[in-house]
FIKOLZA-1660 file (N, C-alpha, C; in steps of 0.1 Angstrom, whole numbers, plus 5000, padded with zeros to 4 digits):
% residues 173
   i   px   py   pz ch aa at
   1 5615 5302 4888  A  M  N
   1 5606 5293 4888  A  M CA
   1 5603 5289 4877  A  M  C
   2 5599 5278 4872  A  N  N
   2 5593 5271 4860  A  N CA
   2 5579 5285 4858  A  N  C
   3 5581 5288 4843  A  Q  N
   3 5567 5299 4840  A  Q CA
   3 5558 5294 4836  A  Q  C
   4 5557 5279 4835  A  F  N
   4 5546 5273 4838  A  F CA
   4 5536 5273 4850  A  F  C
   5 5545 5273 4858  A  L  N
   5 5541 5269 4869  A  L CA
   5 5537 5279 4881  A  L  C
   6 5539 5292 4877  A  S  N
   6 5539 5305 4880  A  S CA
   6 5522 5307 4883  A  S  C
   7 5524 5315 4898  A  S  N
   7 5510 5323 4897  A  S CA
   7 5503 5328 4890  A  S  C
   8 5510 5339 4885  A  S  N
   8 5508 5348 4875  A  S CA
   8 5502 5342 4859  A  S  C
   9 5503 5330 4859  A  T  N
   9 5508 5323 4844  A  T CA
   9 5491 5312 4847  A  T  C
  10 5491 5311 4856  A  F  N
  10 5478 5299 4858  A  F CA
  10 5469 5308 4872  A  F  C
  11 5459 5311 4871  A  P  N
  11 5450 5316 4883  A  P CA
  11 5447 5306 4893  A  P  C
  12 5447 5312 4903  A  A  N
  12 5446 5301 4916  A  A CA
  12 5434 5290 4914  A  A  C
  13 5433 5276 4915  A  C  N
  13 5421 5271 4911  A  C CA
  13 5413 5269 4925  A  C  C
  14 5401 5273 4921  A  R  N
  14 5391 5275 4931  A  R CA
  14 5382 5262 4926  A  R  C
  15 5378 5260 4941  A  R  N
  15 5367 5250 4939  A  R CA
  15 5356 5255 4935  A  R  C
  16 5354 5245 4923  A  P  N
  16 5337 5249 4923  A  P CA
  16 5325 5248 4931  A  P  C
  17 5317 5262 4932  A  T  N
  17 5309 5261 4943  A  T CA
  17 5295 5257 4939  A  T  C
  18 5295 5261 4926  A  F  N
  18 5280 5259 4923  A  F CA
  18 5273 5242 4922  A  F  C
  19 5283 5235 4921  A  L  N
  19 5277 5221 4921  A  L CA
  19 5272 5219 4936  A  L  C
  20 5274 5219 4944  A  P  N
  20 5262 5216 4955  A  P CA
  20 5258 5224 4956  A  P  C
  21 5254 5235 4953  A  A  N
  21 5243 5239 4956  A  A CA
  21 5237 5240 4947  A  A  C
  22 5237 5233 4931  A  A  N
  22 5229 5230 4921  A  A CA
  22 5221 5215 4928  A  A  C
  23 5230 5208 4937  A  F  N
  23 5227 5196 4939  A  F CA
  23 5216 5196 4947  A  F  C
  24 5214 5205 4960  A  L  N
  24 5207 5209 4967  A  L CA
  24 5193 5216 4961  A  L  C
  25 5196 5221 4953  A  T  N
  25 5183 5226 4947  A  T CA
  25 5174 5221 4939  A  T  C
  26 5185 5211 4933  A  L  N
  26 5176 5200 4923  A  L CA
  26 5170 5191 4935  A  L  C
  27 5180 5183 4943  A  L  N
  27 5171 5176 4956  A  L CA
  27 5161 5186 4966  A  L  C
  28 5158 5197 4968  A  S  N
  28 5148 5200 4968  A  S CA
  28 5136 5201 4964  A  S  C
  29 5139 5205 4948  A  L  N
  29 5127 5207 4941  A  L CA
  29 5119 5190 4941  A  L  C
  30 5130 5182 4939  A  L  N
  30 5123 5168 4939  A  L CA
  30 5112 5164 4949  A  L  C
  31 5120 5167 4963  A  I  N
  31 5111 5165 4975  A  I CA
  31 5100 5177 4976  A  I  C
  32 5100 5187 4970  A  L  N
  32 5088 5195 4973  A  L CA
  32 5080 5191 4958  A  L  C
  33 5082 5187 4949  A  C  N
  33 5071 5183 4937  A  C CA
  33 5067 5164 4938  A  C  C
  34 5075 5161 4939  A  C  N
  34 5073 5144 4942  A  C CA
  34 5061 5141 4950  A  C  C
  35 5047 5137 4950  A  P  N
  35 5041 5137 4959  A  P CA
  35 5043 5120 4969  A  P  C
  36 5041 5121 4980  A  P  N
  36 5048 5114 4990  A  P CA
  36 5041 5096 4986  A  P  C
  37 5044 5086 4988  A  A  N
  37 5039 5077 4992  A  A CA
  37 5027 5072 4997  A  A  C
  38 5016 5064 4987  A  T  N
  38 5006 5069 4993  A  T CA
  38 5001 5055 5008  A  T  C
  39 4997 5059 5015  A  A  N
  39 4998 5050 5028  A  A CA
  39 4983 5044 5029  A  A  C
  40 4977 5029 5029  A  Y  N
  40 4966 5026 5032  A  Y CA
  40 4962 5027 5042  A  Y  C
  41 4950 5024 5043  A  V  N
  41 4942 5016 5055  A  V CA
  41 4940 5007 5058  A  V  C
  42 4938 5000 5066  A  D  N
  42 4930 4987 5073  A  D CA
  42 4918 4989 5066  A  D  C
  43 4909 4980 5064  A  P  N
  43 4900 4976 5056  A  P CA
  43 4889 4973 5067  A  P  C
  44 4893 4970 5076  A  A  N
  44 4884 4961 5088  A  A CA
  44 4884 4979 5099  A  A  C
  45 4892 4987 5099  A  S  N
  45 4890 4993 5110  A  S CA
  45 4892 5008 5103  A  S  C
  46 4899 5011 5094  A  G  N
  46 4900 5026 5086  A  G CA
  46 4911 5029 5089  A  G  C
  47 4921 5026 5101  A  K  N
  47 4932 5027 5106  A  K CA
  47 4948 5028 5097  A  K  C
  48 4956 5035 5098  A  P  N
  48 4970 5034 5092  A  P CA
  48 4976 5024 5094  A  P  C
  49 4973 5019 5105  A  S  N
  49 4979 5005 5111  A  S CA
  49 4969 4995 5115  A  S  C
  50 4973 4979 5116  A  P  N
  50 4971 4970 5109  A  P CA
  50 4957 4969 5121  A  P  C
  51 4947 4963 5125  A  A  N
  51 4941 4964 5137  A  A CA
  51 4945 4943 5140  A  A  C
  52 4935 4935 5148  A  R  N
  52 4940 4926 5149  A  R CA
  52 4940 4912 5140  A  R  C
  53 4955 4909 5134  A  V  N
  53 4952 4894 5123  A  V CA
  53 4949 4887 5134  A  V  C
  54 4936 4876 5124  A  L  N
  54 4940 4865 5128  A  L CA
  54 4944 4853 5120  A  L  C
  55 4947 4853 5108  A  R  N
  55 4957 4845 5099  A  R CA
  55 4967 4855 5089  A  R  C
  56 4977 4852 5089  A  G  N
  56 4988 4860 5082  A  G CA
  56 4989 4856 5068  A  G  C
  57 4997 4860 5058  A  F  N
  57 4997 4863 5044  A  F CA
  57 5008 4851 5043  A  F  C
  58 5006 4844 5035  A  D  N
  58 5015 4829 5033  A  D CA
  58 5016 4827 5014  A  D  C
  59 5026 4832 5009  A  A  N
  59 5029 4831 4993  A  A CA
  59 5030 4817 4992  A  A  C
  60 5022 4816 4982  A  P  N
  60 5026 4801 4975  A  P CA
  60 5042 4801 4969  A  P  C
  61 5043 4787 4964  A  E  N
  61 5057 4786 4964  A  E CA
  61 5055 4790 4947  A  E  C
  62 5046 4787 4937  A  Q  N
  62 5045 4787 4928  A  Q CA
  62 5029 4793 4927  A  Q  C
  63 5024 4798 4915  A  K  N
  63 5014 4809 4915  A  K CA
  63 4999 4797 4914  A  K  C
  64 5003 4785 4907  A  W  N
  64 4993 4776 4914  A  W CA
  64 4993 4767 4926  A  W  C
  65 5002 4769 4938  A  S  N
  65 5004 4764 4946  A  S CA
  65 4997 4770 4958  A  S  C
  66 4991 4759 4966  A  P  N
  66 4983 4758 4977  A  P CA
  66 4994 4774 4989  A  P  C
  67 4985 4781 4993  A  G  N
  67 4991 4796 5004  A  G CA
  67 4979 4801 5006  A  G  C
  68 4982 4811 5015  A  H  N
  68 4971 4820 5021  A  H CA
  68 4978 4835 5015  A  H  C
  69 4968 4837 5003  A  R  N
  69 4971 4848 4993  A  R CA
  69 4963 4863 4999  A  R  C
  70 4969 4866 5012  A  G  N
  70 4959 4879 5019  A  G CA
  70 4960 4874 5037  A  G  C
  71 4956 4883 5042  A  V  N
  71 4953 4884 5055  A  V CA
  71 4939 4882 5057  A  V  C
  72 4939 4876 5071  A  D  N
  72 4927 4875 5076  A  D CA
  72 4924 4882 5092  A  D  C
  73 4914 4896 5090  A  M  N
  73 4912 4898 5100  A  M CA
  73 4901 4906 5111  A  M  C
  74 4906 4901 5118  A  A  N
  74 4893 4900 5129  A  A CA
  74 4882 4911 5125  A  A  C
  75 4868 4910 5126  A  L  N
  75 4857 4918 5123  A  L CA
  75 4845 4906 5123  A  L  C
  76 4837 4917 5131  A  S  N
  76 4819 4910 5130  A  S CA
  76 4817 4914 5120  A  S  C
  77 4806 4898 5120  A  V  N
  77 4793 4900 5105  A  V CA
  77 4789 4912 5105  A  V  C
  78 4785 4919 5094  A  G  N
  78 4774 4928 5091  A  G CA
  78 4782 4940 5095  A  G  C
  79 4795 4941 5100  A  S  N
  79 4804 4949 5099  A  S CA
  79 4808 4959 5088  A  S  C
  80 4808 4970 5089  A  P  N
  80 4811 4980 5077  A  P CA
  80 4828 4976 5070  A  P  C
  81 4832 4976 5060  A  V  N
  81 4842 4977 5053  A  V CA
  81 4845 4986 5046  A  V  C
  82 4859 4989 5046  A  V  N
  82 4863 5005 5042  A  V CA
  82 4873 4999 5031  A  V  C
  83 4870 5012 5019  A  A  N
  83 4883 5012 5010  A  A CA
  83 4896 5016 5018  A  A  C
  84 4903 5005 5011  A  A  N
  84 4921 5004 5016  A  A CA
  84 4925 5019 5016  A  A  C
  85 4925 5024 5000  A  E  N
  85 4928 5038 4996  A  E CA
  85 4918 5042 4987  A  E  C
  86 4920 5053 4977  A  D  N
  86 4911 5058 4969  A  D CA
  86 4914 5048 4954  A  D  C
  87 4899 5046 4951  A  G  N
  87 4907 5038 4941  A  G CA
  87 4891 5038 4929  A  G  C
  88 4892 5023 4921  A  K  N
  88 4880 5020 4912  A  K CA
  88 4874 5008 4911  A  K  C
  89 4865 5010 4915  A  V  N
  89 4856 4994 4920  A  V CA
  89 4860 4987 4905  A  V  C
  90 4868 4976 4908  A  A  N
  90 4870 4966 4895  A  A CA
  90 4859 4958 4894  A  A  C
  91 4854 4951 4905  A  F  N
  91 4845 4939 4906  A  F CA
  91 4835 4940 4915  A  F  C
  92 4824 4938 4917  A  V  N
  92 4814 4933 4929  A  V CA
  92 4803 4919 4920  A  V  C
  93 4806 4909 4931  A  G  N
  93 4800 4899 4927  A  G CA
  93 4805 4885 4937  A  G  C
  94 4801 4876 4929  A  T  N
  94 4805 4863 4941  A  T CA
  94 4814 4854 4927  A  T  C
  95 4822 4851 4942  A  V  N
  95 4834 4840 4933  A  V CA
  95 4837 4829 4940  A  V  C
  96 4834 4818 4932  A  A  N
  96 4837 4803 4944  A  A CA
  96 4827 4805 4953  A  A  C
  97 4815 4811 4952  A  G  N
  97 4800 4808 4964  A  G CA
  97 4807 4825 4970  A  G  C
  98 4816 4834 4971  A  K  N
  98 4815 4841 4984  A  K CA
  98 4817 4854 4979  A  K  C
  99 4809 4862 4984  A  P  N
  99 4809 4876 4977  A  P CA
  99 4821 4883 4979  A  P  C
 100 4821 4893 4970  A  V  N
 100 4840 4898 4968  A  V CA
 100 4832 4912 4963  A  V  C
 101 4843 4922 4966  A  V  N
 101 4846 4935 4963  A  V CA
 101 4859 4937 4956  A  V  C
 102 4865 4938 4947  A  S  N
 102 4877 4943 4945  A  S CA
 102 4879 4958 4936  A  S  C
 103 4895 4966 4941  A  I  N
 103 4895 4979 4936  A  I CA
 103 4904 4980 4933  A  I  C
 104 4904 4986 4922  A  A  N
 104 4920 4990 4911  A  A CA
 104 4925 5002 4920  A  A  C
 105 4938 5004 4921  A  H  N
 105 4940 5017 4926  A  H CA
 105 4951 5021 4918  A  H  C
 106 4957 5035 4916  A  A  N
 106 4963 5041 4913  A  A CA
 106 4974 5041 4908  A  A  C
 107 4982 5033 4918  A  D  N
 107 4997 5023 4918  A  D CA
 107 4997 5017 4914  A  D  C
 108 4985 5010 4908  A  G  N
 108 4991 4996 4901  A  G CA
 108 4985 4986 4913  A  G  C
 109 4981 4989 4923  A  V  N
 109 4976 4974 4932  A  V CA
 109 4962 4975 4932  A  V  C
 110 4957 4963 4932  A  R  N
 110 4945 4958 4935  A  R CA
 110 4939 4951 4948  A  R  C
 111 4931 4957 4951  A  T  N
 111 4927 4952 4965  A  T CA
 111 4914 4943 4967  A  T  C
 112 4913 4935 4976  A  T  N
 112 4904 4924 4975  A  T CA
 112 4896 4927 4989  A  T  C
 113 4882 4921 4993  A  Y  N
 113 4878 4920 5001  A  Y CA
 113 4869 4907 5001  A  Y  C
 114 4869 4900 5013  A  Q  N
 114 4861 4895 5011  A  Q CA
 114 4853 4884 5026  A  Q  C
 115 4844 4877 5027  A  P  N
 115 4832 4880 5020  A  P CA
 115 4825 4893 5026  A  P  C
 116 4825 4897 5010  A  V  N
 116 4821 4913 5016  A  V CA
 116 4809 4914 5005  A  V  C
 117 4797 4918 5014  A  H  N
 117 4784 4923 5006  A  H CA
 117 4785 4940 4998  A  H  C
 118 4791 4941 4989  A  G  N
 118 4793 4955 4984  A  G CA
 118 4780 4963 4983  A  G  C
 119 4782 4973 4988  A  S  N
 119 4769 4983 4984  A  S CA
 119 4778 4994 4974  A  S  C
 120 4788 4988 4967  A  V  N
 120 4794 5001 4957  A  V CA
 120 4792 4993 4946  A  V  C
 121 4790 4999 4934  A  K  N
 121 4791 4994 4917  A  K CA
 121 4804 4993 4911  A  K  C
 122 4804 4986 4903  A  Q  N
 122 4816 4982 4894  A  Q CA
 122 4818 4998 4888  A  Q  C
 123 4833 5001 4884  A  G  N
 123 4836 5014 4881  A  G CA
 123 4832 5029 4886  A  G  C
 124 4827 5029 4899  A  Q  N
 124 4825 5036 4911  A  Q CA
 124 4840 5041 4916  A  Q  C
 125 4843 5052 4914  A  E  N
 125 4846 5058 4920  A  E CA
 125 4851 5054 4935  A  E  C
 126 4859 5054 4945  A  V  N
 126 4858 5053 4958  A  V CA
 126 4872 5057 4965  A  V  C
 127 4866 5066 4977  A  R  N
 127 4877 5072 4983  A  R CA
 127 4879 5062 4999  A  R  C
 128 4896 5066 5002  A  E  N
 128 4896 5056 5012  A  E CA
 128 4891 5061 5026  A  E  C
 129 4885 5053 5032  A  G  N
 129 4882 5048 5042  A  G CA
 129 4864 5047 5040  A  G  C
 130 4862 5048 5024  A  Q  N
 130 4846 5050 5023  A  Q CA
 130 4841 5036 5026  A  Q  C
 131 4829 5028 5031  A  V  N
 131 4826 5021 5029  A  V CA
 131 4819 5015 5020  A  V  C
 132 4827 5001 5015  A  I  N
 132 4820 4995 5004  A  I CA
 132 4815 4984 5007  A  I  C
 133 4813 4981 5015  A  G  N
 133 4802 4969 5016  A  G CA
 133 4800 4965 5035  A  G  C
 134 4794 4955 5035  A  R  N
 134 4796 4948 5051  A  R CA
 134 4798 4936 5048  A  R  C
 135 4805 4928 5061  A  L  N
 135 4810 4917 5059  A  L CA
 135 4799 4904 5059  A  L  C
 136 4802 4895 5050  A  G  N
 136 4792 4884 5055  A  G CA
 136 4799 4872 5062  A  G  C
 137 4789 4860 5062  A  N  N
 137 4792 4852 5070  A  N CA
 137 4802 4848 5063  A  N  C
 138 4811 4835 5074  A  P  N
 138 4822 4829 5070  A  P CA
 138 4821 4816 5061  A  P  C
 139 4826 4819 5052  A  V  N
 139 4823 4806 5038  A  V CA
 139 4835 4795 5041  A  V  C
 140 4849 4797 5044  A  D  N
 140 4849 4786 5042  A  D CA
 140 4861 4783 5058  A  D  C
 141 4853 4786 5068  A  G  N
 141 4855 4784 5082  A  G CA
 141 4864 4797 5088  A  G  C
 142 4871 4805 5084  A  Y  N
 142 4877 4817 5086  A  Y CA
 142 4867 4826 5091  A  Y  C
 143 4864 4832 5106  A  P  N
 143 4859 4846 5107  A  P CA
 143 4868 4858 5098  A  P  C
 144 4855 4869 5103  A  G  N
 144 4868 4879 5098  A  G CA
 144 4869 4880 5082  A  G  C
 145 4869 4893 5079  A  L  N
 145 4873 4900 5067  A  L CA
 145 4890 4895 5059  A  L  C
 146 4890 4886 5049  A  H  N
 146 4896 4884 5041  A  H CA
 146 4902 4894 5034  A  H  C
 147 4916 4900 5032  A  W  N
 147 4916 4911 5026  A  W CA
 147 4929 4905 5019  A  W  C
 148 4932 4910 5001  A  G  N
 148 4942 4908 4998  A  G CA
 148 4947 4920 4990  A  G  C
 149 4962 4916 4983  A  A  N
 149 4968 4928 4970  A  A CA
 149 4972 4922 4962  A  A  C
 150 4967 4926 4952  A  L  N
 150 4979 4918 4938  A  L CA
 150 4985 4932 4933  A  L  C
 151 4994 4928 4926  A  I  N
 151 5005 4938 4914  A  I CA
 151 5000 4932 4903  A  I  C
 152 4999 4936 4894  A  A  N
 152 4999 4926 4879  A  A CA
 152 4988 4920 4879  A  A  C
 153 4987 4909 4872  A  K  N
 153 4973 4901 4873  A  K CA
 153 4971 4893 4880  A  K  C
 154 4984 4886 4888  A  D  N
 154 4983 4874 4895  A  D CA
 154 4995 4873 4906  A  D  C
 155 5002 4883 4907  A  S  N
 155 5014 4883 4918  A  S CA
 155 5008 4888 4931  A  S  C
 156 5000 4879 4941  A  Y  N
 156 4996 4885 4951  A  Y CA
 156 5009 4887 4962  A  Y  C
 157 5003 4898 4970  A  I  N
 157 5015 4906 4980  A  I CA
 157 5010 4907 4995  A  I  C
 158 5019 4908 5004  A  D  N
 158 5014 4909 5016  A  D CA
 158 5004 4921 5016  A  D  C
 159 4993 4920 5019  A  P  N
 159 4987 4939 5019  A  P CA
 159 4988 4947 5033  A  P  C
 160 4995 4937 5043  A  L  N
 160 4996 4943 5055  A  L CA
 160 5012 4955 5052  A  L  C
 161 5020 4952 5040  A  T  N
 161 5032 4956 5035  A  T CA
 161 5025 4971 5035  A  T  C
 162 5012 4971 5025  A  L  N
 162 5007 4990 5019  A  L CA
 162 5006 4997 5037  A  L  C
 163 5000 4992 5048  A  L  N
 163 5000 4998 5056  A  L CA
 163 5011 5005 5065  A  L  C
 164 5013 5013 5074  A  D  N
 164 5025 5019 5083  A  D CA
 164 5021 5013 5094  A  D  C
 165 5030 5003 5097  A  M  N
 165 5031 4997 5109  A  M CA
 165 5036 5007 5122  A  M  C
 166 5027 5000 5131  A  P  N
 166 5030 5013 5144  A  P CA
 166 5046 5010 5148  A  P  C
 167 5049 5022 5159  A  V  N
 167 5061 5021 5165  A  V CA
 167 5061 5019 5178  A  V  C
 168 5072 5007 5182  A  I  N
 168 5067 5001 5188  A  I CA
 168 5079 5007 5201  A  I  C
 169 5073 5014 5208  A  R  N
 169 5086 5023 5220  A  R CA
 169 5086 5013 5234  A  R  C
 170 5096 5007 5241  A  L  N
 170 5097 5006 5251  A  L CA
 170 5098 5013 5261  A  L  C
 171 5094 5014 5276  A  K  N
 171 5097 5020 5284  A  K CA
 171 5111 5015 5293  A  K  C
 172 5120 5026 5295  A  P  N
 172 5124 5020 5303  A  P CA
 172 5125 5017 5319  A  P  C
 173 5126 5002 5327  A  L  N
 173 5124 4997 5344  A  L CA
 173 5126 5013 5354  A  L  C
% end
């Protein structure tokens, strides 16, 4: 037998067992230490899934093109509107004749609510579900709450993507 291949020269090759254990330990630490993704709530109902949507999001082809940069949600005039997530009030006032409240959130999203007569002040910290104002009269012919969401300065996203979507289960017949 070749002296280089004898089992007495080289100990039996063993599969390293520390790598899978180290990987599982690291994965466990990441899961325990990383906070879960924040889930927003519907500003019309305060629930984690959307209430009745009257008009959906329609992203414009270009930033200056027409589109519907938010969703219109069923809500009666005078009803309370709540903050969709913890944040800091960025703006309370009127834009193009519409009362608006805007909130900046820690994840970089800014949510807008209109026509909402704000009961909060610019710079105020708000908590998810906290009343931020009351729904005003429709300004542009669409009833309900217009809820928008932006990332960066002017990149609108569908605010419904911030909510947990309900799970629909069909029962067998």
